[in-house]
N, C-alpha and C positions, 0 to 999 in steps of 0.2 A: 266325651272328653271331660276330663277334670281340669278345672282352671281355678287357681287360688292366687289372689293378689295379696301380697304382703308389703306393707309400707315400712321401709327401713331407713336408717340413718337420720341425722338431723335435717337432711335435705329432702325428706319425705319422698324418697325414691321408691317406685313400684317395682318390686321383684315379683316375678310370676313363676308359679309352679304349674307346669302343663303335664298332664298325665293321661295315659291310655286306660280307659275303664276296664278293658279286658285283661291286659297283661300287667297293669299297675306300674309299668315303666314310666319314668318321668324325666323331663328336662327342667333345669333350673335356669330361668332367663334373667339376666342382669342381677345377680346377687350382690348388691351394692354394699352390704354390711350386715350386722346383726346375725352372725353365723348361728348362734345358739337358737335364736327365734326361728330362723329358716329350717334348721335341722329338726327342731321339735315339731314343726308343721309337717315335714316330710314323714316323720315317724307316725304322727297322729293320723295321717291320711293313708298310711300303709303302703307307701310308694317306694319304688326301687330306682334311685337316681342313675341315669345312664349318660348324661351329658350336661355341660354348662354352655348355654348359648348367650353370646354377648351382642347387643345391638350396636355398641361402640365401646371405645376404650377409656372413657373418663372415669376418674376415681370413684365417683358416687355410684357407679354401675358395676364395679369390679372388687369392692372392698372385702367381700367374703369368698371370693373365688379360691384363694389359696387354701383356706381351711376346708372348704367343701371338696376340693380336688384331693387333698391329702386324706380325708376321711373315706371317701368313696372310690378313689382311684379312677376318676372319670375324665374324659377328654374335654378340653376347652376349645370352643369354636369361636372364631372372630374373622372378619374380613381382612384380607391381606393389607389393605390400605390403612387399617387401624392397628395392625400387629405391632408396630413400634410403640404405640401409645401405652399398651399394657406393660411393655418392658421398661419404659423410661419414665421415672417419676416427674421429670421436668416437663413432660408432654401430657401426662394424665392428671396433673394438678393434685396429686395425692397429698403433698405436704401443705399446699395452700388450703386444701379442704379439711384434712384430718390431722395435720401436724405429724404425719408419719409418711414414710416413703413406701410405695407399692410398686414392685417389679415382678412381673409374671411371665411365664412362658405359655405359648399356645400349643395345641396339638393338631388342630385341623383348621384350614382356611376356608372361609365361606365364599361362594361365588353367586352372582346374580342368576336367578332361575334354578338354583340347586334345590333338590328335594331331599330332605332328611327324613328317614323313617324312624318312628318312635312307636313301637308296638304296632297298632293298626292305624296310627295317625301318620299323616304326611305333612311335613312342615316345609312350606315354600319360602325360600330366601329371596328377599327383594332388596337389591342394593339401592339405598336412598341417600346419596351424598348431600351435604349441605350443612348439617350440624358438625359433622366431621367428614373427612374424605371417604372413610370406610364404613359409614353408618349403614345399617341394614334394618329392615322390618321383617317380621315373621308372620306369614299367613297360615292359619290352621282352620280348616273348615270355613265357617262364616265369621271368623274374627281375625284381626290383624294386631299384633303387638308392635306398636309404632315407635318405641324407644323415645328418643328426644327429637324425632323428626316432626311429628304431628301431635298437638295437644288439643284439648277441648278449647275452641275459640282462640287458639294460638299456635305458634310453631316454635321449633327449637332455635336457640341462639346461634347466630352466625358470626359473632365477633371473636371467636377463638381461632387459633391457628388451624388452618384447613377448612374453616367454615366459609360458606358462600351463600348469599341470599339468592342469587340466580339459581344455584344448584338445588337449594332446598325447595324453592317454588316449583322448579321443574320436576323434582322427585315426587312431591305431593300431587301435583296436577296430572302428571303423565304416568305415574307408577302406582299411586294409591287411589286416586279418584276414578280410575278405570273400573273399580269394583262397584257392585250394586250398592245402592243407598242404604240397604238394610245391614250391610256388613258392619260389625262393631269394631271400634278402634280402642285399644287399651294402651294408653301412653306410659312413658317412663315416669311421669309425675302427674298427679291430679286425677280427675275423674274420667271414667270411660265416656265415649261419645260414639258417633256413627259416621260413616262416610257421607251419608246424605245430609246430616246436620252440619257437617263442616263445609260441604259444598255451598250450603245456603247461607251460613252465618259466620264463617271464619273470616275476620276482616283482612287477614293477610293474603288470602288466596281466592276469595269469592269472585273478584273481578277477572280472574283468569278462567273461570268456569264457563262453559257454554250454556 
């Protein structure tokens, strides 16, 4: 598997390029902005974009979606419960964050447990509400792209519309912490961590771990 982390926008959002080593097909996960930077890395890696995968619909995760979709004519995937966020600027906070409005259409709706094939890779969709109602994580082999659900020693904010502290704790403990300690977690902001490290030291959820 090819995995490239690109830090984009002034909010230091992690965009990930996930590629199949055999076919060179790739998915772009959470292209929050910096279209040219992302596009240059895709070209440098020799990859063929096949889809855009969104962990949720906030502006700092969707800012370059339109340009990438227009250039490569690829589908945009998002969970149904966040589908309105990418359409409505007042819900995705695009003006508040970037002083411009972002309104996008989706092509495919994600569902919990869905398997997306990308070359020889299988991407498992995990619905993890809490930061938003339709937040998801993507598990590929021994890694999980956790979006704004789980961070190194932290968790996603729950004070936005659709957020819920109860839901995000439940999502992390019952949907992410079921995986082996060695599984790596790559969040939407900040450094990579592991499931085991967060079970032991994440102050928001460690008391819920057995």
